[in-house]
Every structure is written in structure tokens, then in C-alpha cells.
C-alpha positions in Angstrom: 12.4 -30.4 -5.3 14.5 -28.3 -7.7 13.1 -24.9 -8.8 12.8 -25.9 -12.4 10.9 -29.1 -11.5 8.6 -27.0 -9.2 7.7 -24.8 -12.1 6.9 -27.7 -14.3 4.7 -29.3 -11.6 3.0 -25.9 -11.1 2.2 -25.6 -14.8 0.8 -29.1 -14.9 -1.4 -28.5 -11.9 -2.7 -25.2 -13.2 -3.5 -26.8 -16.6 -5.5 -29.5 -14.9 -7.0 -27.4 -12.1 -10.7 -27.9 -11.5 -10.8 -31.6 -12.6 -12.5 -34.1 -10.3 -9.8 -36.8 -10.7 -6.8 -36.5 -8.3 -3.4 -35.9 -9.8 -1.4 -39.1 -10.4 1.8 -37.1 -9.9 1.3 -36.2 -6.2 1.9 -39.8 -4.9 5.1 -40.1 -7.0 6.5 -36.8 -5.7 5.6 -37.9 -2.2 7.8 -41.0 -2.7 10.7 -38.7 -3.5 10.8 -39.2 -7.3 11.9 -36.1 -9.3 9.0 -34.5 -11.2 10.6 -35.0 -14.7 11.1 -38.7 -14.2 7.7 -39.2 -12.5 6.1 -37.6 -15.5 8.1 -39.8 -17.8 7.0 -42.9 -16.0 3.3 -41.8 -16.2 3.6 -41.3 -19.9 5.4 -44.6 -20.4 2.7 -46.5 -18.6 -0.4 -44.8 -20.1 -1.1 -42.7 -17.0 -3.2 -45.5 -15.5 -2.2 -45.6 -11.8 0.6 -44.2 -9.7 1.5 -47.7 -8.6 2.3 -48.8 -12.2 4.4 -45.6 -12.7 6.2 -46.3 -9.4 7.0 -49.8 -10.5 8.3 -48.6 -13.8 10.6 -46.2 -12.0 11.9 -48.9 -9.7 12.6 -51.1 -12.7 14.4 -48.3 -14.6 16.6 -47.2 -11.6 19.7 -48.2 -13.7 18.4 -46.9 -17.0 21.1 -44.7 -18.4 18.5 -42.7 -20.4 16.1 -42.1 -17.4 17.0 -38.4 -17.2 17.1 -37.8 -20.9 14.2 -35.5 -22.2 13.0 -38.0 -24.8 9.2 -37.8 -25.2 6.9 -40.7 -26.3 5.5 -40.8 -29.8 1.7 -40.9 -30.1 -0.7 -41.9 -32.8 -4.5 -42.0 -33.1 -6.1 -45.1 -34.7 -9.8 -46.0 -35.4 -10.0 -49.6 -34.2 -12.8 -52.1 -34.8 -14.3 -54.3 -32.1 -16.8 -57.1 -31.7 -17.6 -59.6 -34.5 -15.8 -57.6 -37.2 -12.6 -57.6 -35.1 -12.9 -61.4 -34.5 -13.1 -62.0 -38.3 -10.2 -59.7 -39.0 -8.1 -61.5 -36.4 -9.1 -64.9 -38.0 -7.9 -63.5 -41.3 -4.6 -62.4 -39.6 -4.0 -66.0 -38.3 -4.9 -67.8 -41.6 -3.0 -65.4 -43.8 0.1 -65.9 -41.7 -0.3 -69.7 -41.6 -1.0 -70.1 -45.4 1.1 -67.3 -46.9 3.7 -66.6 -44.2 4.2 -63.2 -42.4 3.8 -59.9 -44.2 4.1 -56.3 -43.0 0.4 -56.1 -42.0 1.1 -58.6 -39.2 3.3 -56.1 -37.4 0.2 -54.1 -36.2 -3.4 -54.9 -35.1 -6.4 -54.1 -37.4 -6.8 -50.3 -37.6 -7.5 -47.2 -39.7 -4.8 -44.6 -39.2 -6.4 -41.2 -38.2 -3.2 -39.3 -37.1 0.3 -40.6 -37.7 2.9 -40.6 -34.9 3.7 -37.3 -33.3 5.5 -36.2 -30.1 4.0 -34.8 -27.0 5.9 -33.5 -23.9 5.4 -35.7 -20.8 3.8 -32.9 -18.8 1.2 -32.3 -21.5 -0.1 -35.9 -22.1 -3.2 -35.5 -20.0 -4.1 -32.5 -22.1 -3.9 -34.8 -25.1 -6.6 -37.0 -23.5 -8.8 -33.9 -23.1 -8.3 -33.2 -26.8 -9.5 -36.7 -27.7 -12.6 -36.3 -25.5 -13.5 -32.9 -26.9 -13.1 -34.0 -30.5 -15.3 -37.1 -29.8 -18.0 -35.1 -28.1 -18.2 -32.7 -31.0 -18.4 -35.4 -33.6 -20.7 -37.8 -31.8 -23.9 -36.7 -33.5 -22.5 -36.8 -37.0 -20.2 -39.9 -36.8 -21.5 -42.5 -39.2 -23.6 -45.2 -37.7 -22.1 -47.6 -40.2 -18.6 -47.4 -41.8 -18.9 -49.0 -45.2 -15.7 -50.8 -46.3 -14.9 -51.9 -49.9 -12.2 -54.5 -50.6 -9.3 -53.3 -52.7 -6.5 -55.5 -54.0 -3.2 -54.9 -55.9 0.0 -56.8 -56.5 1.5 -55.7 -53.1 -1.5 -54.4 -51.1 -4.8 -55.9 -49.9 -7.3 -54.0 -47.6 -10.6 -52.3 -47.1 -11.1 -48.7 -48.3 -13.6 -46.4 -46.5 -16.1 -44.9 -49.0 -15.7 -41.2 -49.6 -18.8 -39.7 -47.9 -18.2 -41.5 -44.7 -14.4 -41.0 -44.9 -14.9 -37.2 -45.0 -16.7 -37.3 -41.6 -13.9 -39.5 -40.1 -11.3 -37.2 -41.5 -13.1 -34.2 -40.0 -12.9 -35.9 -36.6 -9.1 -36.5 -37.1 -8.7 -32.8 -38.0 -10.7 -31.7 -35.0 -8.5 -33.8 -32.7 -5.3 -32.3 -34.3 -6.7 -28.8 -33.7 -7.6 -29.5 -30.1 -4.2 -31.2 -29.5 -2.4 -28.1 -30.8 -4.4 -25.8 -28.6 -4.4 -27.9 -25.3 -1.1 -29.9 -25.6 1.0 -27.7 -27.9 1.4 -30.7 -30.3 2.0 -30.7 -34.0 -0.4 -33.4 -35.2 -0.8 -34.3 -38.9 -4.2 -35.8 -39.5 -4.7 -38.4 -42.3 -5.8 -36.6 -45.6 -5.3 -39.6 -47.9 -7.6 -42.5 -48.6 -8.7 -44.0 -45.3 -8.0 -47.8 -45.3 -7.8 -50.8 -43.1 -4.8 -52.9 -44.3 -5.2 -56.7 -44.5 -1.9 -57.6 -46.2 1.1 -55.5 -47.4 4.3 -56.3 -49.2 3.5 -60.0 -49.7 4.7 -62.4 -52.4 2.8 -62.0 -55.7 2.0 -65.7 -55.9 0.1 -65.3 -52.5 -2.3 -62.6 -53.8 -5.0 -65.0 -54.9 -5.0 -67.0 -51.6 -5.1 -63.7 -49.6 -8.1 -62.4 -51.7 -10.0 -65.7 -51.0 -9.4 -65.3 -47.3 -10.4 -61.7 -47.4 -13.7 -62.4 -49.0 -14.6 -64.4 -45.9 -14.4 -61.2 -43.9 -17.8 -59.5 -44.2 -17.3 -55.7 -43.6 -21.0 -55.3 -42.7 -20.6 -57.3 -39.5 -21.7 -55.3 -36.4 -18.9 -53.2 -34.9 -18.2 -50.5 -32.3 -15.4 -48.3 -33.6 -13.0 -46.8 -31.0 -10.7 -43.9 -31.5 -7.7 -45.1 -29.6 -4.5 -43.2 -28.6 -1.3 -45.3 -28.5 2.3 -44.4 -27.8 5.7 -45.9 -28.5 9.4 -45.3 -27.7 10.6 -43.3 -30.6 14.2 -44.6 -30.2 13.4 -48.1 -31.2 11.1 -47.5 -34.2 13.3 -49.4 -36.7 14.5 -52.1 -34.3 13.4 -55.7 -34.2 11.2 -56.6 -31.2 11.8 -59.8 -29.3 10.0 -61.4 -26.3 11.8 -63.5 -23.7 10.5 -67.1 -23.4 12.7 -68.2 -20.5 14.4 -66.8 -17.4 18.1 -66.0 -17.8 20.5 -65.0 -15.1 23.5 -63.1 -16.4 26.9 -64.8 -16.2 28.8 -61.6 -17.0 28.3 -58.0 -16.1 27.6 -57.1 -19.8 24.6 -59.5 -20.1 20.9 -58.7 -19.6 18.8 -60.6 -17.1 15.6 -62.0 -18.7 12.2 -62.7 -17.3 9.6 -64.5 -19.4 7.5 -61.9 -21.1 10.2 -59.2 -21.3 10.3 -57.3 -24.5 13.7 -56.5 -26.0 14.7 -54.1 -28.8 17.4 -55.3 -31.1 19.1 -53.2 -33.9 20.1 -55.8 -36.5 22.7 -53.3 -38.0 24.6 -53.0 -34.7 25.5 -56.7 -33.9 29.2 -56.7 -34.7 30.2 -57.3 -31.1 27.8 -60.2 -30.5 29.1 -63.7 -30.9 27.1 -66.5 -32.6 23.8 -67.2 -30.8 23.9 -63.9 -29.0 22.5 -60.4 -29.7 22.8 -57.0 -28.2 19.5 -55.5 -27.1 17.7 -53.0 -24.9 15.2 -54.2 -22.3 11.9 -52.4 -22.4 11.3 -53.4 -18.7 14.5 -51.9 -17.4 15.9 -49.7 -20.1 19.3 -51.4 -19.8 21.4 -52.6 -22.7 23.4 -55.8 -22.9 24.0 -59.2 -24.5 21.3 -61.9 -24.4 21.0 -65.4 -25.7 18.8 -65.2 -28.9 17.4 -68.8 -28.5 15.8 -67.6 -25.2 13.5 -65.3 -27.2 11.0 -65.1 -30.1 10.3 -62.5 -32.6 7.0 -60.6 -31.9 5.0 -57.7 -33.4 6.2 -54.1 -33.3 2.9 -53.1 -31.7 3.3 -55.5 -28.8 5.4 -52.8 -27.0 3.0 -50.0 -27.7 1.1 -48.5 -24.8 -2.6 -47.9 -25.0 -3.5 -44.6 -23.3 -7.2 -43.6 -23.8 -10.0 -44.4 -26.2 -13.3 -42.8 -27.3 -15.9 -45.4 -28.3 -18.5 -44.5 -30.9 -21.4 -46.8 -29.9 -23.2 -47.8 -33.1 -25.8 -50.0 -31.5 -27.3 -47.3 -29.2 -29.6 -44.4 -29.8 -27.4 -41.3 -30.1 -29.7 -39.2 -27.9 -29.7 -41.7 -25.0 -25.9 -41.9 -25.5 -25.6 -38.1 -24.9 -27.7 -38.3 -21.8 -25.4 -40.9 -20.3 -22.1 -39.1 -21.3 -21.5 -37.5 -18.0 -21.5 -40.7 -16.1 -19.7 -42.8 -18.7 -16.5 -40.8 -19.1 -13.4 -40.7 -17.0 -9.8 -39.5 -17.8 -10.8 -38.5 -21.3 -12.2 -42.1 -22.0 -15.7 -42.9 -22.9 -17.4 -46.2 -22.0 -20.7 -47.4 -23.3 -23.2 -48.8 -20.7 -22.8 -52.4 -19.8 -24.8 -54.7 -22.2 -25.4 -58.4 -22.5 -23.1 -60.4 -24.8 -24.1 -59.9 -28.5 -25.7 -62.8 -30.4 -22.7 -62.8 -32.7 -20.2 -63.4 -29.9 -22.4 -66.1 -28.3 -22.7 -67.9 -31.6 -19.0 -67.7 -32.1 -18.4 -69.2 -28.6 -21.0 -71.9 -29.3 -19.3 -72.7 -32.6 -15.9 -73.2 -30.9 -17.5 -75.4 -28.3 -19.3 -77.6 -30.9 -16.2 -78.3 -33.0 -14.3 -81.5 -32.3 -11.0 -80.4 -30.7 -7.9 -81.7 -29.1 -6.1 -79.8 -26.3 -2.5 -81.1 -25.5 -1.1 -79.9 -22.2 2.3 -80.3 -20.6 2.3 -81.4 -16.9 3.0 -79.0 -14.1 6.3 -78.3 -12.4 7.9 -81.6 -11.2 9.6 -81.7 -7.9 13.0 -82.8 -9.2 13.0 -79.8 -11.6 13.5 -77.6 -8.5 15.4 -79.8 -6.1 17.5 -81.8 -8.6 18.2 -85.4 -9.0 18.8 -86.0 -5.3 15.4 -84.7 -4.3 14.3 -88.0 -2.9 17.3 -88.1 -0.5 16.3 -84.6 0.7 12.8 -85.8 1.8 13.5 -89.4 3.0 14.2 -90.6 6.5 16.8 -93.4 7.0 13.9 -95.9 7.4 12.4 -94.9 4.0 9.6 -92.6 5.2 8.7 -89.3 3.5 8.8 -85.9 5.1 8.4 -82.4 3.8 11.7 -80.4 4.0 10.4 -77.4 2.0 7.0 -76.0 1.2 7.4 -76.7 -2.5 7.6 -80.4 -1.7 4.1 -82.0 -1.9 2.3 -82.6 1.4 2.4 -86.3 0.9 3.2 -89.0 -1.6 0.8 -91.7 -2.8 1.4 -95.2 -1.7 3.3 -97.5 -4.1 3.6 -101.3 -4.1 7.4 -101.4 -3.8 9.2 -98.6 -2.0 9.6 -94.9 -2.0 12.6 -95.3 -4.3 10.2 -95.9 -7.2 9.5 -92.1 -7.1 13.1 -91.3 -8.0 12.5 -91.7 -11.8 8.8 -91.0 -11.6 8.6 -87.8 -9.6 5.4 -86.1 -8.4 4.3 -82.5 -8.9 5.8 -79.9 -6.6 3.4 -77.7 -4.7 3.8 -75.0 -7.4 3.1 -77.6 -10.0 -0.2 -78.4 -8.2 -1.0 -74.7 -8.1 -0.2 -74.4 -11.9 -2.5 -77.3 -12.7 -5.4 -75.9 -10.6 -4.9 -72.4 -12.1 -5.1 -73.9 -15.7 -8.2 -75.8 -14.8 -9.9 -72.7 -13.3 -9.1 -70.8 -16.5 -10.5 -73.6 -18.7 -13.7 -73.5 -16.7 -14.0 -69.8 -17.2 -13.3 -70.2 -21.0 -16.5 -72.2 -21.4 -15.0 -75.1 -23.4 -16.5 -78.5 -23.0 -14.0 -81.3 -22.0 -15.5 -84.6 -23.1 -12.7 -87.0 -22.4 -9.2 -87.1 -20.8 -6.1 -89.1 -21.7 -2.8 -88.9 -19.9 0.7 -90.3 -19.9 1.3 -92.9 -17.2 3.9 -90.7 -15.5 2.6 -89.7 -12.0 3.1 -85.9 -12.7 0.8 -86.2 -15.8 -1.9 -88.1 -13.9 -1.7 -85.6 -11.1 -2.0 -82.6 -13.5 -5.1 -84.2 -15.2 -6.7 -84.8 -11.8 -6.2 -81.2 -10.6 -7.5 -79.8 -13.9 -10.6 -82.0 -13.7 -11.2 -80.9 -10.1 -11.3 -77.2 -11.1 -13.6 -78.2 -14.0 -15.9 -79.9 -11.5 -15.5 -83.1 -13.5 -13.3 -85.2 -11.2 -16.1 -87.6 -10.2 -17.9 -87.6 -13.5 -15.0 -88.3 -15.9 -12.5 -91.1 -15.7 -8.8 -90.5 -16.7 -7.7 -92.9 -19.4 -4.0 -93.7 -19.1 -2.2 -94.1 -22.4 1.4 -95.3 -22.1 1.8 -94.6 -25.8 2.2 -90.9 -25.1 4.9 -91.4 -22.5 8.2 -89.4 -22.7 10.9 -90.4 -25.2 12.6 -93.2 -23.2 16.0 -92.2 -24.5 15.7 -89.2 -22.2 14.9 -91.3 -19.2 17.8 -92.3 -16.9 18.9 -95.9 -16.7 18.8 -98.9 -19.1 15.3 -99.8 -18.2 12.1 -97.9 -18.3 11.1 -96.2 -15.0 8.8 -98.2 -12.6 5.4 -96.4 -13.1 2.3 -96.7 -10.9 -0.1 -99.4 -12.0 -3.8 -98.6 -12.5 -4.6 -100.4 -9.2 -2.1 -98.2 -7.3 -3.5 -95.1 -8.9 -7.0 -96.1 -7.9 -5.9 -96.8 -4.4 -4.3 -93.3 -4.3 -7.8 -91.8 -5.2 -7.1 -91.1 -8.9 -10.3 -91.7 -10.9 -8.7 -93.8 -13.6 -10.5 -96.0 -16.1 -9.8 -99.7 -15.9 -11.9 -100.4 -19.1 -9.8 -98.4 -21.5 -7.6 -100.4 -23.8 -4.5 -98.4 -24.6 -2.7 -98.4 -28.0 0.5 -99.4 -26.2 0.4 -101.4 -22.9 2.8 -100.2 -20.2 5.0 -103.3 -20.7 5.6 -102.5 -24.4 7.7 -99.4 -23.6 11.2 -100.0 -24.6 14.2 -98.3 -23.0 16.5 -96.0 -25.1 14.2 -96.2 -28.1 15.2 -94.4 -31.3 13.6 -91.0 -32.3 11.8 -92.7 -35.2 10.3 -95.3 -32.8 9.2 -92.6 -30.4 7.4 -90.4 -33.0 5.8 -93.5 -34.5 4.6 -94.6 -31.1 3.0 -91.1 -30.5 1.4 -90.9 -33.9 -0.3 -94.3 -33.5 -1.4 -93.4 -29.9 -3.0 -90.1 -31.0 -4.8 -91.8 -33.9 -6.1 -94.4 -31.3 -7.2 -91.7 -28.9 -9.1 -89.9 -31.6 -10.8 -93.1 -32.7 -11.9 -93.7 -29.0 -13.7 -90.4 -29.1 -16.4 -90.9 -31.8 -18.5 -88.0 -30.7 -18.5 -85.1 -33.3 -18.2 -82.3 -30.7 -16.3 -81.4 -27.6 -12.6 -81.2 -26.5 -10.4 -84.2 -25.9 -7.8 -83.3 -23.2 -4.4 -85.0 -23.5 -2.0 -84.4 -20.6 1.6 -85.4 -21.4 5.1 -84.2 -21.5 6.6 -81.2 -23.2 7.5 -83.4 -26.1 3.9 -84.3 -26.6 3.1 -80.8 -27.8 5.1 -81.6 -30.9 4.9 -85.4 -31.3 1.2 -85.6 -30.7 0.2 -82.5 -32.7 2.2 -82.9 -35.9 0.5 -86.2 -36.8 -2.9 -84.5 -36.5 -1.7 -81.7 -38.8 -0.3 -84.3 -41.2 3.2 -82.9 -40.8 6.3 -85.0 -40.9 8.4 -85.4 -37.7 11.0 -82.7 -37.1 14.7 -83.3 -37.2 15.6 -84.8 -33.8 18.1 -82.0 -33.0 15.4 -79.3 -33.7 12.9 -81.4 -31.7 15.2 -81.5 -28.6 15.8 -77.7 -28.8 12.1 -76.9 -29.2 11.0 -79.1 -26.2 13.4 -77.4 -23.8 11.5 -74.1 -24.4 8.0 -75.5 -23.5 7.0 -74.3 -20.0 4.8 -76.1 -17.4 1.2 -76.2 -18.5 2.2 -75.2 -22.1 -0.8 -75.9 -24.4 -1.4 -76.6 -28.1 -5.0 -76.6 -29.4 -6.3 -78.2 -32.6 -9.7 -78.1 -34.1 -11.1 -80.3 -36.8 -12.3 -78.6 -40.0 -15.1 -80.8 -41.2 -15.4 -79.2 -44.6 -11.7 -79.8 -45.4 -11.4 -83.0 -43.3 -8.2 -81.6 -41.7 -7.1 -80.5 -38.3 -5.9 -76.9 -37.7 -3.7 -75.4 -35.0 -5.5 -72.5 -33.3 -5.1 -70.3 -30.3 -5.5 -72.2 -27.0 -8.6 -71.3 -25.0 -6.6 -69.9 -22.1 -3.4 -67.8 -21.7 -0.1 -69.2 -20.5 1.0 -69.0 -16.9 4.3 -67.1 -16.3 6.1 -66.7 -13.0 9.6 -66.2 -11.7 11.9 -68.3 -9.6 12.1 -68.2 -5.8 15.5 -69.3 -4.4 15.9 -71.2 -1.1 16.3 -69.2 2.2 18.3 -70.2 5.2 17.4 -68.3 8.4 20.6 -69.5 10.1 22.6 -67.1 7.9 21.1 -64.3 10.0 22.7 -65.6 13.2 25.8 -63.6 14.1 29.0 -65.5 13.5 27.4 -68.0 11.0 
């Protein structure tokens, strides 16, 4: 270790001497990382674990700025939680849907206490101590309720904190700034102006009335625990656009960036002269490297999606303050304060019950199909000369269901791969944990869709109680299917023989024989619209979730009729469908008051994973 780095390490250790928590720096130094880059990695990952910091360092091994002394920028926000936060997030969604995006959508709901300031990497943990000390000193005087008053102007809509309570909150911010200056040698500017929680900013004037109506549905008196939360960001990319990768991309040239789904990219819109049409120049947050990337592989996201949460101090409003003080010693760690575990509030239980009791439709794309990985010749790879199936790779399924004709019928009706089965089961497990109530299941007649529905139901413990209704009307656009005839699909009898619990009583909107090869786009979207209307009419119950398992195209062709939206242009439709991943979901709820369906957040998160190329052990034999 260099002498300068040893001195820095010694200063950090002496500053933190006497604390019960072990230093996160020691394991990184033991791995051979220089002290200055190890401290940089800890600051960039929120000083959570040495493993996260080590992973960050491995990803940034080719980062040209790794050794540059560029600190993070930090800010302190007062953030709502609980029922109030849920209402604010609902306002965010509705305001964006009805009035398009405005500046407020770039950040989560918050009250700014201290605007962004810099802190040297080796002093970040002292910043956490400053937050803890300020919170401890203000705990007894922090308001048990933060009254909020709605304020509206031609370009701003938000809640103002009333003066008497704002003074106490500003005192807390001032105390944190003072402690940060003493402990971490930071220049922090606490907020001295009107404390406010922004709902909308820089919106079109004709949207003001709609936004005000939506804001009145947010009752500021809802129960809430306020948390003082410390965030950081990379100061180099403050005025850049933030993109998120939707698909994996392998560079074709040395000046291109590799993309993994979920990667965040920083793009300066003023520095794109060298980029050709459809491409942009960006910097990867995951690796720190700069290069070209295909813009249609990404989507625009919020600025705050790349911020790092460090520590928070929770002001528990539902607890007796004296008992809170008694429990302080056991409830704090690393400058963070946690309230004791409590049962779910009545407000959140009622919100969950409300979601369960609405009539809803969940449209899901099937899992990974085997030909997606092994290509069009997949059947030749797993067939013996006498037409029997064998498993040449672990991502091929263990077996294939029996079909009336021959194994060749699987060529244009492929099954799920092993990973596709795993994806389906994982989604089903997540749906079970979410608590939603599936009341009926409809699926495309494609084998991969029926299999996906089966595995989801198995994880929901419904595989024996609920029959799968096969609806040929939601089958893939036949123009995209190979050949001049529609693929030979498994009959209901064949599916039952293969242990699929399919309904033989359901009368579909479109019989299997009615599917026409190479249909036009208009014929396809009309077929899907009629089929969805038929499916809804077959579910007369007022509550519960109808699960529709189909193809990627179903997430558009089956959802838009519900939302009373016209079909997309066929070219836009084709481009959109290519971006829909396995087990992609769209979720719609019926609004009984308005008599309309609304697109809302799905009950579970998406499943993202990378590729795993084939391996041939023979390549390791000398001479091969």
C-alpha cells in the first residue's frame, strides 16, 4: 500500500475508532484494492457491504475515471411512508397518465432539507454519524403530525408545510448541517425557504385544473412515518438524460457498449454529433465506460433511479416517544434508526383488500420457448433417426407430451425450455406472495402458453381446483407463423392426456379451425378484441383477477381494446412486441365509478436474467 493511502486509511480508522461495527474497508484492502478506489466503491454503493463494493470495483475495472478524485454529491430529504406515500404515488401515476410527464416525475415524493453537497469518500461514515446525532437531538421535539396545505399556481402544485412545524424541521436540517461540518468537514446548506412537497412542476397551463382535482384526492392527514433519508448521486451526470437498458446487447465494434437489462446509461443530448441515426453515445453506470449504444434497446427513466440511498433516520409518529427513546440503543446501526416491528397497519390492509376486490385482468407473455435458444433446427438437435426425443442440453425440457401425429408437430408449436419452466414457476410464486386472487385462467392454444399457465397455477396451489380455458382467439398473429398453413396445435384431448387440466366445457370465441394463415393485421387485432370481450363476458363475477396467458403481442392486442384505444400502426406494433420479455405482464383494473378499465402497475416485478452460452468440454482436450 502506498504511503499516502496508508495515511488516509489511518485517518479513517482513527475517526471511527471505538465503534462496534467492523470496518468495511478492511476486506477490500485484503483483496488488494487500493484504499482510494475501495473508499470510492463504498461511497458509490451506499456503504452497505464489502461484497457490493467489491462487485462495483470488478465492474469498473476498465472505468477511465476510477482513479479520479471525484466525490459523490449528497442530499438530505424528508420522505413520507405508509398510506400517505401510497396516495402520493397514485397521484404520480394518474397525473402522468392524464396530463403527461412534468418535472416532478423525475424524483420521488419528498421535502428537501439540505440540497446537494459534496463529501470526501473517506468521510462518508462521519456523515452518517451526523444524521444520527441530529435525529437523536430533535427526536423529542419533532412534530407528531406534519400539517400540509395544498398550494397551486400556473406552473406549480404542491403541499406547503405550515410555519410552526416547518421551523422545527428546519432546525433539524440546520443541526444536521452543523454536525456534518464538524464531523465530515462538509459545507452543507440547509433549506431556509418555504418547506414544500412538490406534486407537479412546469406543466402545461391547461392541465392545472385536472392536476388540482387529482391532488384533492390526496388527504395530507393520512398516517405517515417521516424518514430523513440521505441520498447520493454522481455529480458528473446531473444534467444528462437517464436511460435504462431493456434488452441485452453484445457489441459488434470496439466503440460500442455492452448492455444488460436493467443497466442505467447517462446520455448528454448536447454531445451526440458523432452518433448515427438510432444510436446515442452514453456512459454506463454499471461499468463507468463510454460508448455507442442502440437507443431502441433503452427507455427513458427518472433521474432519481440512479441515486444511491445511504442511511435514514425514521421519526416514528405512531409510537410513544418515551418508549421510543428506551429502544433507541437496540434499534440503530450504522447511523440508521429502525422502529420496532409492528403488524401491518389497517390502512395498508384495506388498500390490499381493495386491490383484491376489484375486477382485474392480468395478461402475461409465455416463458422462454426452446427454439428461442436453439434456433429453428432445435427439433433436429433432440430427435433420434427413428423419431424419438432425447435431451441434448439441460435447457431442453426433460420430456415432450405425447401428440397424435408425430414429433414433427412440435417444430412450429415448440414447448418451454427448462429456463422457461423456471420463469413460469417464479412468476407464479411471486403472484402467490402478492396476495392477488386469480379467479379464472384463459390461454392461447400454443403449447408454450398452456405450459406457462399450468406452472403458474401450480405455484398458486390452484392446478387441481381451476381449469385452464383454451381460447384460440388470442393465438399469435398468424402472419408471423412459418408456412402457408396454421401450425398443428394440440387438441383438448391431447392436452388432457398430457395432464393439463383444461376445460372441455368452455366455448371459445374462435374455434381452433377458424384460425386463418397469413391473416392481415386488421383481422388479427379484430380477432383479439372480440376474444377479450368474450373472455370478460365469461367472468361475470364482480371481483378477482382473470389471468390471460398469451404471446408478447397479446400485451398490446388484448389490452388496448379494454382501454378503448385504437390499434397501433402495424410497424409500431411489431417494434413494440420485440421488446416484450418472457413473463412480461400488463395489469388492468375496472373502475366501476367511471365504467372504464385502467392500466396499473402489475402485482409482481419483472424477471431479468442474462444469457448463458453453450460449453464444449472437448475444446479443453490438447490438440482439439
